[in-house]
Backbone as ProteinMPNN parsed JSONL, in Angstrom:
{"seq_chain_A": "XXXXXXXXXXXXXXXXXXXXXXXXXXXXXXXXXXXXXXXXXXXXXXXXXXXXXXXXXXXXXXXXXXXXXXXXXXXXXXXXXXXXXXXXXXXXXXX", "coords_chain_A": {"N_chain_A": [[-37.878, -31.347, 25.86], [-39.183, -33.774, 25.384], [-38.676, -34.093, 22.689], [-35.967, -34.609, 22.67], [-35.901, -37.075, 23.967], [-37.219, -38.649, 22.054], [-35.407, -38.52, 19.926], [-33.234, -39.789, 21.154], [-34.329, -42.375, 21.51], [-34.76, -43.2, 18.844], [-32.101, -43.137, 17.955], [-31.058, -45.171, 19.568], [-32.408, -47.388, 18.557], [-31.501, -47.398, 15.878], [-28.627, -47.352, 15.982], [-27.935, -49.09, 18.002], [-27.286, -50.533, 21.286], [-24.541, -50.609, 21.854], [-23.061, -48.842, 20.244], [-24.245, -46.35, 20.636], [-23.491, -44.995, 23.136], [-20.81, -44.349, 22.47], [-21.17, -42.666, 20.279], [-22.626, -40.586, 21.515], [-20.697, -39.66, 23.305], [-18.688, -38.734, 21.54], [-20.142, -36.75, 20.237], [-20.628, -35.039, 22.38], [-18.005, -34.199, 22.982], [-17.42, -32.878, 20.6], [-19.331, -30.826, 20.669], [-18.496, -29.462, 22.984], [-15.976, -28.564, 22.119], [-16.779, -26.884, 20.045], [-18.195, -24.916, 21.506], [-16.084, -23.873, 23.032], [-14.44, -22.813, 21.003], [-16.18, -20.891, 19.924], [-16.527, -19.205, 22.13], [-13.882, -18.28, 22.461], [-13.604, -16.89, 20.049], [-15.579, -14.934, 20.369], [-14.555, -13.582, 22.612], [-12.145, -12.598, 21.548], [-13.145, -10.944, 19.535], [-14.549, -9.03, 21.064], [-12.404, -7.912, 22.45], [-10.918, -6.712, 20.383], [-12.849, -4.933, 19.475], [-13.091, -3.26, 21.705], [-10.552, -2.095, 21.724], [-10.565, -0.596, 19.403], [-12.527, 1.172, 19.747], [-14.289, 4.096, 19.111], [-14.69, 7.224, 20.411], [-17.611, 9.194, 20.678], [-18.004, 12.489, 19.3], [-18.174, 15.394, 21.349], [-21.311, 16.943, 21.985], [-22.081, 20.041, 20.605], [-23.275, 23.415, 20.48], [-24.89, 24.267, 17.482], [-23.267, 26.161, 14.946], [-24.206, 29.382, 13.718], [-25.101, 29.989, 10.313], [-22.683, 31.47, 8.155], [-22.812, 34.895, 7.107], [-23.748, 35.698, 3.81], [-21.865, 37.263, 1.22], [-22.83, 40.356, -0.37], [-24.302, 40.419, -3.583], [-22.285, 41.214, -6.322], [-22.11, 43.226, -9.155], [-20.769, 42.208, -12.263], [-17.686, 43.549, -13.487], [-17.062, 45.638, -16.312], [-14.696, 44.799, -18.633], [-11.847, 46.565, -19.619], [-9.276, 47.374, -21.776], [-7.85, 49.714, -21.75], [-7.903, 50.721, -19.231], [-6.455, 49.077, -17.533], [-4.071, 49.501, -16.01], [-4.619, 51.787, -14.478], [-6.993, 51.321, -13.253], [-10.574, 51.006, -13.182], [-12.308, 53.605, -14.552], [-14.952, 54.253, -14.245], [-15.712, 53.239, -11.787], [-14.041, 54.441, -9.955], [-13.737, 56.869, -7.346], [-14.637, 60.366, -7.702], [-12.059, 62.793, -8.226], [-10.673, 65.574, -6.535], [-9.295, 68.352, -7.893]], "CA_chain_A": [[-37.402, -32.552, 26.529], [-39.733, -34.957, 24.708], [-37.988, -34.261, 21.401], [-34.678, -35.23, 22.966], [-36.173, -38.491, 24.261], [-37.537, -39.318, 20.785], [-34.136, -38.654, 19.2], [-32.465, -40.817, 21.853], [-34.941, -43.676, 21.226], [-34.463, -43.537, 17.444], [-30.666, -43.437, 17.916], [-30.868, -46.471, 20.195], [-32.894, -48.404, 17.61], [-30.683, -47.417, 14.656], [-27.222, -47.64, 16.24], [-27.771, -50.194, 18.948], [-26.837, -50.11, 22.612], [-23.084, -50.543, 21.98], [-22.498, -47.676, 19.555], [-24.881, -45.113, 21.068], [-22.652, -44.245, 24.088], [-19.644, -43.807, 21.762], [-21.643, -41.526, 19.487], [-22.965, -39.511, 22.447], [-19.437, -39.132, 23.829], [-18.02, -37.948, 20.49], [-20.944, -35.54, 20.021], [-20.372, -34.164, 23.524], [-16.684, -33.595, 22.798], [-17.526, -31.923, 19.492], [-20.089, -29.674, 21.149], [-17.629, -28.723, 23.907], [-14.967, -27.889, 21.303], [-17.464, -25.794, 19.348], [-18.439, -23.861, 22.492], [-14.798, -23.267, 23.372], [-14.008, -21.997, 19.867], [-17.05, -19.718, 19.79], [-16.208, -18.291, 23.232], [-12.612, -17.642, 22.133], [-13.847, -15.931, 18.975], [-16.334, -13.821, 20.951], [-13.629, -12.845, 23.463], [-11.222, -11.874, 20.682], [-13.909, -9.882, 18.876], [-14.815, -7.979, 22.042], [-11.13, -7.268, 22.728], [-10.609, -5.832, 19.255], [-13.851, -3.869, 19.459], [-12.759, -2.314, 22.763], [-9.346, -1.38, 21.333], [-10.839, 0.295, 18.28], [-13.701, 1.965, 20.086], [-14.171, 5.517, 18.813], [-15.569, 7.991, 21.28], [-18.366, 10.18, 19.902], [-17.634, 13.875, 19.531], [-19.114, 16.035, 22.268], [-22.327, 17.744, 21.319], [-21.893, 21.478, 20.763], [-24.334, 24.194, 19.847], [-24.56, 24.462, 16.067], [-22.868, 27.521, 14.589], [-25.108, 29.976, 12.731], [-24.439, 30.068, 9.005], [-21.972, 32.717, 7.891], [-23.565, 35.738, 6.165], [-23.239, 35.66, 2.43], [-21.564, 38.606, 0.708], [-23.823, 40.893, -1.309], [-23.985, 40.139, -4.987], [-21.59, 42.314, -6.988], [-22.266, 43.17, -10.608], [-19.457, 42.03, -12.907], [-17.099, 44.742, -14.103], [-16.788, 45.605, -17.745], [-13.24, 44.813, -18.784], [-11.36, 47.529, -20.594], [-7.824, 47.272, -21.879], [-7.249, 51.018, -21.528], [-7.873, 51.056, -17.814], [-5.847, 48.0, -16.774], [-3.082, 49.98, -15.05], [-5.142, 52.838, -13.618], [-8.259, 50.912, -12.65], [-11.752, 51.326, -13.966], [-12.662, 55.0, -14.304], [-16.366, 54.35, -13.857], [-15.899, 52.871, -10.393], [-13.185, 55.251, -9.103], [-14.402, 58.088, -6.88], [-14.129, 61.581, -8.373], [-10.912, 63.422, -7.56], [-10.696, 67.052, -6.502], [-8.097, 69.077, -8.148]], "C_chain_A": [[-37.909, -33.801, 25.814], [-39.053, -35.19, 23.368], [-36.649, -34.958, 21.598], [-34.84, -36.721, 23.264], [-36.479, -39.262, 22.978], [-36.258, -39.523, 19.98], [-33.284, -39.752, 19.832], [-33.009, -42.212, 21.53], [-34.65, -44.109, 19.793], [-32.99, -43.89, 17.297], [-30.373, -44.808, 18.501], [-31.301, -47.586, 19.259], [-31.971, -48.526, 16.396], [-29.259, -47.877, 14.951], [-27.001, -48.829, 17.164], [-27.188, -49.696, 20.254], [-25.319, -49.985, 22.752], [-22.514, -49.262, 21.369], [-23.086, -46.356, 20.043], [-24.054, -44.354, 22.113], [-21.409, -43.635, 23.438], [-20.031, -42.568, 20.969], [-21.972, -40.338, 20.396], [-21.696, -38.862, 23.005], [-18.739, -38.26, 22.78], [-18.812, -36.67, 20.187], [-20.737, -34.545, 21.157], [-19.034, -33.462, 23.405], [-16.722, -32.547, 21.687], [-18.261, -30.654, 19.923], [-19.251, -28.819, 22.106], [-16.56, -27.945, 23.142], [-15.58, -26.698, 20.562], [-17.729, -24.628, 20.306], [-17.151, -23.124, 22.844], [-14.332, -22.337, 22.246], [-14.876, -20.745, 19.728], [-16.803, -18.723, 20.92], [-14.886, -17.564, 22.984], [-12.803, -16.572, 21.07], [-14.584, -14.707, 19.514], [-15.422, -12.954, 21.813], [-12.666, -12.001, 22.618], [-11.93, -10.712, 19.989], [-14.159, -8.72, 19.836], [-13.535, -7.215, 22.387], [-10.766, -6.282, 21.623], [-11.588, -4.669, 19.21], [-13.562, -2.833, 20.537], [-11.522, -1.493, 22.405], [-9.634, -0.311, 20.285], [-11.986, 1.251, 18.574], [-13.421, 3.454, 19.874], [-15.177, 6.256, 19.68], [-16.317, 9.02, 20.442], [-17.922, 11.598, 20.273], [-18.64, 14.506, 20.481], [-20.092, 16.906, 21.496], [-22.092, 19.212, 21.627], [-23.044, 22.186, 20.074], [-23.952, 24.427, 18.39], [-24.24, 25.928, 15.795], [-23.881, 28.081, 13.588], [-24.383, 30.076, 11.396], [-23.819, 31.448, 8.809], [-22.791, 33.551, 6.91], [-22.915, 35.691, 4.796], [-22.938, 37.086, 1.964], [-22.625, 39.032, -0.295], [-23.358, 40.612, -2.721], [-23.372, 41.377, -5.614], [-21.752, 42.128, -8.479], [-20.882, 43.02, -11.232], [-18.993, 43.312, -13.571], [-16.953, 44.54, -15.598], [-15.289, 45.719, -17.903], [-12.842, 45.758, -19.897], [-9.845, 47.453, -20.605], [-7.141, 48.596, -21.592], [-7.115, 51.325, -20.044], [-7.24, 49.963, -16.959], [-4.894, 48.521, -15.698], [-3.687, 50.961, -14.052], [-6.429, 52.43, -12.923], [-9.416, 51.337, -13.528], [-12.205, 52.733, -13.587], [-14.091, 55.128, -13.83], [-16.573, 54.03, -12.38], [-15.011, 53.658, -9.437], [-13.96, 56.47, -8.612], [-13.825, 59.333, -7.576], [-13.018, 62.227, -7.527], [-11.049, 64.945, -7.589], [-9.32, 67.548, -6.9], [-7.315, 68.762, -9.272]], "O_chain_A": [[-37.17, -34.772, 25.652], [-38.87, -36.333, 22.949], [-36.248, -35.794, 20.788], [-34.009, -37.532, 22.857], [-36.046, -40.404, 22.826], [-36.053, -40.595, 19.411], [-32.68, -40.555, 19.122], [-32.229, -43.136, 21.3], [-34.326, -45.273, 19.557], [-32.654, -44.84, 16.591], [-29.525, -45.533, 17.981], [-30.636, -48.618, 19.174], [-31.691, -49.634, 15.938], [-28.732, -48.722, 14.226], [-25.967, -49.492, 17.09], [-26.664, -48.585, 20.331], [-24.847, -49.323, 23.676], [-21.588, -48.668, 21.921], [-22.45, -45.318, 19.866], [-23.924, -43.137, 21.983], [-20.995, -42.535, 23.803], [-19.326, -41.559, 20.979], [-21.626, -39.202, 20.073], [-21.64, -37.642, 23.157], [-18.256, -37.173, 23.096], [-18.22, -35.626, 19.912], [-20.677, -33.339, 20.921], [-18.928, -32.269, 23.69], [-16.136, -31.472, 21.811], [-17.856, -29.544, 19.576], [-19.296, -27.591, 22.042], [-16.27, -26.797, 23.476], [-14.967, -25.634, 20.467], [-17.506, -23.472, 19.946], [-17.135, -21.896, 22.942], [-13.886, -21.217, 22.5], [-14.364, -19.662, 19.446], [-16.862, -17.514, 20.694], [-14.775, -16.37, 23.262], [-12.239, -15.481, 21.166], [-14.256, -13.575, 19.16], [-15.501, -11.727, 21.756], [-12.405, -10.84, 22.933], [-11.371, -9.622, 19.872], [-13.998, -7.558, 19.462], [-13.577, -6.002, 22.595], [-10.354, -5.155, 21.896], [-11.192, -3.537, 18.935], [-13.767, -1.641, 20.309], [-11.449, -0.312, 22.747], [-9.015, 0.753, 20.287], [-12.363, 2.052, 17.72], [-12.444, 3.995, 20.39], [-16.368, 5.944, 19.676], [-15.716, 9.658, 19.578], [-17.521, 11.864, 21.406], [-19.829, 14.189, 20.427], [-19.743, 17.522, 20.488], [-21.922, 19.584, 22.788], [-23.702, 21.627, 19.196], [-22.8, 24.751, 18.1], [-24.874, 26.823, 16.353], [-24.361, 27.358, 12.716], [-23.162, 30.234, 11.368], [-24.369, 32.46, 9.245], [-23.398, 33.007, 5.988], [-21.692, 35.649, 4.661], [-23.682, 38.013, 2.285], [-23.235, 38.206, -0.975], [-22.161, 40.576, -3.004], [-23.895, 42.479, -5.448], [-21.563, 41.034, -9.011], [-19.925, 43.643, -10.771], [-19.786, 44.062, -14.14], [-16.749, 43.426, -16.08], [-14.675, 46.64, -17.364], [-13.427, 45.75, -20.98], [-9.209, 47.467, -19.551], [-5.966, 48.611, -21.225], [-6.269, 52.133, -19.661], [-7.476, 49.933, -15.751], [-4.915, 48.02, -14.574], [-3.297, 50.961, -12.884], [-6.906, 53.168, -12.06], [-9.2, 51.991, -14.549], [-12.457, 53.009, -12.414], [-14.404, 56.047, -13.071], [-17.534, 54.514, -11.782], [-15.196, 53.566, -8.223], [-14.749, 57.046, -9.361], [-12.663, 59.341, -7.984], [-13.047, 62.202, -6.296], [-11.498, 65.515, -8.583], [-8.311, 67.186, -6.294], [-6.278, 69.387, -9.497]]}, "name": "protein", "num_of_chains": 1, "seq": "XXXXXXXXXXXXXXXXXXXXXXXXXXXXXXXXXXXXXXXXXXXXXXXXXXXXXXXXXXXXXXXXXXXXXXXXXXXXXXXXXXXXXXXXXXXXXXX"}
């Protein structure tokens, strides 16, 4: 409050008693316009934020990791066994 009184006193000395009310009136109008614009901006921001609001996914129990397949040794490639399969890995045949 005292700071405002000091500013008012300095303004009165610098501007004089005739111009100080005009300046105060124009500052009041400017401040009111600024408040109105900031309230409009805040209202618009909140409206957009509500429209775009993303609902969080429901919490679910985490799934256990899938079992990994056993490591398989690489096959030796043979051009002779392409059609019939690899003889070393085929089960023995009776007959």
